[in-house]
C-alpha positions as CSV (number, residue, x, y, z in Angstrom):
1,M,-12.7,8.4,-17.1
2,A,-9.3,7.0,-16.0
3,E,-7.1,5.6,-18.8
4,A,-7.3,1.8,-18.9
5,L,-3.9,0.2,-18.5
6,P,-3.1,-3.3,-19.7
7,V,-1.7,-5.8,-17.2
8,T,1.8,-6.2,-18.6
9,S,3.7,-7.8,-15.8
10,V,3.1,-10.3,-13.0
11,W,5.0,-9.9,-9.8
12,L,5.5,-13.3,-8.0
13,T,5.5,-11.7,-4.6
14,C,3.8,-14.4,-2.5
15,Q,5.8,-17.5,-3.4
16,Q,6.5,-17.7,0.3
17,P,3.8,-17.2,2.9
18,A,3.7,-13.6,4.3
19,R,4.7,-14.8,7.7
20,D,7.9,-16.3,6.3
21,Q,8.7,-13.1,4.4
22,R,8.6,-11.2,7.7
23,R,10.1,-13.8,10.1
24,G,13.3,-12.4,11.7
25,R,13.1,-9.3,9.6
26,Y,10.3,-7.5,11.5
27,V,9.4,-7.3,15.2
28,S,6.6,-9.8,16.1
29,E,4.2,-7.0,17.1
30,S,4.1,-6.0,13.4
31,S,1.3,-8.6,13.0
32,T,-1.1,-6.2,14.8
33,H,-1.2,-3.8,11.8
34,P,-4.4,-4.4,9.8
35,G,-3.0,-3.6,6.4
36,K,0.6,-4.7,5.9
37,M,2.3,-4.6,2.5
38,L,4.1,-7.8,1.5
39,P,7.8,-7.4,2.0
40,H,8.6,-9.1,-1.3
41,L,6.2,-6.7,-3.1
42,A,7.9,-3.7,-1.5
43,A,11.4,-5.0,-2.3
44,H,10.5,-5.7,-5.9
45,A,9.2,-2.2,-6.4
46,V,12.2,-0.6,-4.7
47,A,14.7,-2.7,-6.7
48,A,12.8,-2.1,-10.0
49,Y,12.4,1.7,-9.8
50,T,15.3,3.0,-7.8
51,A,19.1,2.8,-7.5
52,P,21.2,2.5,-4.3
53,G,21.3,5.8,-2.5
54,D,17.9,7.0,-3.9
55,L,15.2,8.4,-1.7
56,V,12.0,6.4,-1.1
57,L,8.8,7.7,0.5
58,D,5.8,5.9,1.9
59,P,3.3,8.5,3.1
60,M,1.1,5.9,4.8
61,C,3.9,3.7,6.1
62,G,2.1,1.7,8.7
63,S,4.5,-0.7,10.4
64,G,7.3,0.3,8.0
65,T,7.5,-2.4,5.4
66,T,8.5,0.0,2.6
67,L,11.2,1.6,4.8
68,V,12.7,-1.7,5.9
69,E,13.0,-3.2,2.4
70,A,14.4,0.1,1.1
71,M,17.1,0.0,3.8
72,H,18.1,-3.6,3.1
73,L,18.5,-2.5,-0.6
74,G,20.8,0.4,0.3
75,R,18.2,3.2,-0.2
76,C,17.4,6.1,2.0
77,A,13.7,6.4,3.1
78,F,11.2,8.2,5.1
79,G,7.7,7.4,6.0
80,V,4.7,9.0,7.6
81,D,1.7,7.5,9.4
82,I,-1.1,9.1,11.4
83,E,-1.2,6.3,14.1
84,P,1.4,6.6,16.8
85,R,1.1,2.9,17.7
86,F,2.0,2.1,14.1
87,T,4.9,4.6,13.8
88,A,6.3,3.0,17.0
89,L,6.3,-0.3,15.2
90,A,7.9,1.3,12.2
91,V,10.6,2.8,14.4
92,A,11.2,-0.7,15.9
93,N,11.4,-2.3,12.5
94,V,13.8,0.3,11.2
95,A,16.0,-0.2,14.3
96,L,16.0,-4.0,13.7
97,A,17.0,-3.5,10.0
98,A,19.9,-1.2,11.1
99,S,21.0,-3.8,13.7
100,Q,21.1,-6.4,10.9
101,G,23.5,-4.4,8.8
102,A,21.0,-2.8,6.3
103,A,23.0,-0.4,4.2
104,G,20.3,2.2,3.9
105,S,18.7,4.5,6.5
106,A,15.1,5.5,7.3
107,T,13.2,8.1,9.3
108,V,9.7,7.7,10.6
109,I,7.3,10.7,11.1
110,T,4.0,10.7,13.0
111,G,1.4,12.9,11.3
112,D,-1.4,13.3,8.9
113,A,-0.1,12.7,5.4
114,T,-2.8,14.9,3.8
115,G,-0.5,17.7,5.1
116,L,2.6,15.9,3.8
117,L,4.5,19.0,2.7
118,D,4.4,20.3,6.3
119,L,5.8,17.0,7.6
120,A,8.5,16.1,5.0
121,P,12.0,17.5,5.4
122,A,12.6,20.5,3.2
123,S,15.6,18.8,1.6
124,A,13.2,16.1,0.2
125,V,11.3,18.5,-2.1
126,G,12.1,17.4,-5.7
127,E,14.4,14.6,-4.6
128,V,12.2,11.5,-4.0
129,G,12.9,8.8,-6.5
130,L,10.0,6.5,-5.5
131,V,6.7,6.9,-3.7
132,L,5.4,3.4,-2.7
133,T,2.2,3.1,-0.7
134,S,-1.1,1.4,-0.3
135,P,-4.4,3.0,0.9
136,P,-6.3,1.7,4.0
137,Y,-9.3,-0.5,3.2
138,G,-10.9,-0.3,6.6
139,R,-11.9,-3.5,8.3
140,F,-13.4,-5.2,5.3
141,T,-10.3,-7.0,3.8
142,H,-7.5,-6.9,6.4
143,G,-6.8,-8.6,9.7
144,L,-5.8,-11.9,11.3
145,V,-8.0,-14.9,11.9
146,Q,-8.1,-16.6,15.3
147,T,-9.9,-19.9,16.0
148,T,-11.6,-20.0,19.4
149,G,-14.0,-22.2,21.2
150,A,-16.8,-19.9,20.0
151,G,-15.7,-20.2,16.3
152,V,-13.5,-18.3,13.9
153,R,-13.0,-14.6,14.7
154,K,-11.1,-11.8,13.1
155,R,-8.6,-9.8,15.1
156,A,-6.1,-7.0,14.5
157,H,-8.4,-5.8,11.7
158,L,-9.1,-2.2,12.9
159,Y,-7.2,1.0,12.7
160,G,-7.1,3.4,15.6
161,D,-9.3,6.2,16.9
162,R,-11.9,7.3,14.4
163,E,-11.4,10.9,15.5
164,R,-7.7,10.9,14.7
165,G,-8.4,11.3,11.0
166,N,-7.4,7.9,9.6
167,L,-8.6,7.6,6.0
168,A,-9.9,4.1,6.8
169,Y,-12.9,5.8,8.5
170,A,-13.4,8.7,6.1
171,G,-15.8,6.9,3.7
172,W,-15.0,6.3,0.1
173,S,-15.3,9.9,-1.0
174,G,-13.2,11.0,1.9
175,L,-10.6,8.3,1.2
176,L,-10.3,9.4,-2.4
177,D,-10.1,13.1,-1.5
178,G,-7.5,12.4,1.1
179,F,-5.5,10.2,-1.2
180,A,-5.6,13.0,-3.9
181,A,-4.1,15.4,-1.3
182,I,-1.4,13.0,-0.5
183,L,-0.5,12.3,-4.1
184,S,-0.6,16.0,-5.0
185,A,2.0,16.7,-2.2
186,S,4.0,13.6,-3.3
187,Y,4.2,15.0,-6.8
188,Q,6.0,18.0,-5.5
189,L,8.4,15.8,-3.5
190,L,9.2,13.6,-6.5
191,R,12.2,14.4,-8.7
192,P,11.4,14.8,-12.4
193,G,10.8,11.4,-13.8
194,G,10.3,9.9,-10.3
195,T,7.9,7.0,-9.9
196,V,4.8,6.4,-7.9
197,V,3.7,2.8,-7.1
198,I,0.3,2.2,-5.6
199,T,-0.9,-1.3,-4.5
200,C,-4.6,-1.9,-4.1
201,R,-7.4,-4.2,-4.8
202,P,-11.2,-4.0,-5.5
203,V,-13.3,-3.9,-2.4
204,R,-16.8,-5.4,-1.8
205,R,-18.5,-3.6,1.1
206,R,-21.8,-5.4,0.7
207,P,-23.0,-8.1,-1.6
208,D,-24.3,-5.5,-4.1
209,D,-21.6,-2.9,-3.6
210,F,-18.4,-3.7,-5.5
211,I,-15.9,-0.8,-5.7
212,D,-13.2,-0.7,-8.4
213,L,-10.7,0.9,-6.0
214,P,-7.7,0.5,-8.5
215,G,-9.6,2.4,-11.2
216,E,-10.7,5.1,-8.7
217,L,-7.1,5.6,-7.5
218,L,-5.8,5.7,-11.1
219,A,-8.2,8.5,-11.8
220,V,-7.1,10.3,-8.7
221,A,-3.4,9.9,-9.6
222,Q,-4.0,11.2,-13.1
223,S,-5.9,14.2,-11.8
224,V,-2.9,15.5,-9.9
225,G,-0.6,15.2,-13.0
226,L,0.9,11.7,-12.6
227,I,1.5,9.9,-15.9
228,P,0.3,6.2,-16.1
229,V,3.1,3.8,-17.1
230,Q,2.1,0.3,-16.3
231,R,-0.5,-1.8,-14.5
232,C,0.8,-5.0,-12.9
233,A,-0.5,-7.8,-10.8
234,A,1.3,-8.7,-7.6
235,M,0.5,-12.2,-6.6
236,L,-1.1,-12.9,-3.2
237,A,-1.0,-16.6,-4.1
238,A,1.7,-19.1,-5.0
239,V,2.2,-20.5,-8.5
240,R,3.1,-24.2,-8.6
241,D,3.4,-26.2,-11.8
242,G,1.3,-23.6,-13.6
243,Q,-1.5,-23.6,-11.0
244,I,-2.4,-20.9,-8.5
245,V,-2.3,-22.1,-4.8
246,H,-4.2,-19.6,-2.7
247,R,-2.9,-18.2,0.6
248,A,-6.4,-17.3,1.8
249,S,-7.2,-17.4,5.5
250,M,-10.1,-19.5,6.9
251,F,-12.0,-16.2,7.3
252,G,-11.5,-15.5,3.6
253,L,-12.6,-19.0,2.6
254,M,-15.7,-18.8,4.7
255,S,-16.6,-15.4,3.3
256,V,-16.4,-16.7,-0.3
257,R,-18.4,-19.8,0.5
258,K,-21.1,-17.7,2.2
259,S,-21.3,-15.3,-0.8
260,R,-21.5,-18.2,-3.3
261,A,-24.3,-19.8,-1.2
262,E,-26.2,-16.5,-1.6
263,G,-25.7,-16.6,-5.4
264,L,-22.8,-14.2,-5.8
265,P,-20.0,-15.4,-8.1
266,V,-17.2,-14.4,-5.7
267,H,-13.7,-15.7,-6.0
268,L,-10.7,-15.8,-3.6
269,V,-8.4,-12.8,-4.1
270,A,-5.2,-14.0,-5.7
271,H,-3.5,-10.7,-6.6
272,E,-3.3,-7.0,-5.9
273,D,-3.3,-4.4,-8.7
274,V,-0.1,-2.4,-8.9
275,L,-0.4,1.0,-10.5
276,V,2.9,2.5,-11.8
277,L,2.9,6.2,-12.6
278,R,5.6,8.9,-13.1
279,R,6.1,12.5,-12.7
280,G,6.9,14.0,-16.1
281,T,10.3,15.6,-16.8
282,A,8.6,18.9,-17.7
283,E,6.1,20.8,-15.6
284,A,2.7,20.3,-17.2
285,R,0.2,19.6,-14.4
286,P,-3.5,19.8,-14.9
287,N,-5.9,22.1,-13.2
288,P,-5.8,21.1,-9.5
289,G,-9.5,21.6,-9.4
290,V,-10.1,18.5,-11.6
291,T,-12.4,16.1,-9.8
292,P,-11.5,12.5,-10.1
293,V,-14.1,10.0,-11.4
294,K,-16.0,8.4,-8.5
295,G,-18.1,5.3,-8.7
């Protein structure tokens, strides 16, 4: 079983709406990515766990949020994504950050991060100070909502071609196995004492199928030798006068209301789990054949 970590810190990452966090800092087409990390979350992690000049990696960088925020904080970064349409967005966002005077630099690589060591620059091995990433959830929790004459519809909620190898379509076992491969390679890229930050949330696929994805990913991370340090909560809602003010979309509100009408005690999602782990300063990795706990 994965070690249970207490929630010891709350990150107030959504005190401004996500669109305001991105406005003017990202190209408008970035909204088409189905699983964007909050810029303030990425910036908080980069500032907390690295120093200017450090190397930051996002092995599933999507539209490039980790890279952009690292650049604005004077870090160097590189990111990998399997979807060419999303790496094109990341390249555009990196170029925008550079044009705005960001002190850092970033490189974007198109490829399958389960083969990360074949994609990463040789100079990065043992030099990465922070790996910051989030897994794909598929179409169940991401996307935008659009109101039409026919009702409320979800859009920009799908990743690309299922045949390309995106982990969003690999099933939960495939997702965990792929994530284990990515973290195992990331371990080798990390410097001794380097940090891994994973943002995620539980997922409900069906009314009777609730998946503790944070717990599953914690087990995977430990299985490749990463040491748990902290489990935090990154807010997806505002806090005003001691009260939580949700930022849920109409789609999210409708989903909760439908579930409650069916007798399920579902609540609006107000935070993401943030798993903080480190590579040890001495080499003491477990047997790579260790199988993470699943469901």
